C-alpha positions in Angstrom: 0.1 -0.1 -0.3 1.5 3.4 -1.0 1.7 6.1 1.7 -0.8 8.3 -0.1 -3.4 5.1 0.2 -2.6 5.1 3.9 -3.7 8.5 4.3 -6.6 8.3 1.9 -7.7 5.2 4.0 -7.3 7.1 7.3 -9.2 10.3 6.1 -12.1 7.8 5.2 -12.1 6.0 8.5 -11.7 9.3 10.6 -13.0 12.1 8.4 -9.8 13.8 9.1 -7.3 15.0 6.7 -3.5 15.1 7.0 -3.7 18.8 7.9 -6.0 17.9 10.7 -3.6 15.6 12.2 -0.9 17.9 12.0 -3.1 20.6 13.9 -4.3 17.9 16.4 -0.7 16.7 17.2 0.4 20.4 17.8 -2.8 20.7 20.3 -1.8 17.8 21.9 1.9 18.9 22.4 3.6 16.3 20.2 4.8 19.0 17.5 5.7 22.4 17.6 6.0 24.8 14.5 5.3 21.6 12.3 8.1 19.4 14.0 8.1 16.7 16.5 9.2 18.0 19.8 12.6 16.7 21.2 11.7 13.8 23.6 8.3 12.8 21.9 8.6 9.0 21.1 6.8 7.4 18.2 4.9 5.3 20.7 3.4 8.3 22.3 1.9 9.2 19.0 1.0 6.0 17.7 -0.9 5.2 21.1 -2.6 8.2 20.9 -3.9 7.5 17.3 -4.9 4.1 18.2 -6.8 5.3 21.3 -8.5 8.2 20.0 -9.2 7.4 16.4 -9.0 3.4 16.4 -6.0 3.2 13.8 -4.3 0.2 13.4 -0.3 0.2 13.9 0.4 0.6 10.3 -2.0 3.6 9.8 -0.7 5.1 13.0 2.9 4.8 11.8 1.9 6.6 8.5 0.6 9.4 10.7 3.8 9.5 12.5 5.7 9.8 9.4 3.5 12.7 8.2 4.5 14.4 11.3 8.1 13.6 10.8 7.8 15.4 7.5 7.1 12.6 4.8 5.2 13.9 2.1 2.2 12.3 0.4 3.0 10.3 -3.0 
């Protein structure tokens, strides 16, 4: 599955676009100025996404990659 397909599936499931997740991560304190804050671990972010949005591990990791700066296909 391509990175874009992961993002499309996430948006279909949650109703949230990649930009929404960037905004939510900032509000949760995981990111600042569009970058993951020092000391924030991938597990913290993936646990949040699994709990609040019922995403699986692969989809949660796709959002983590997005927050790390990976661009959609």
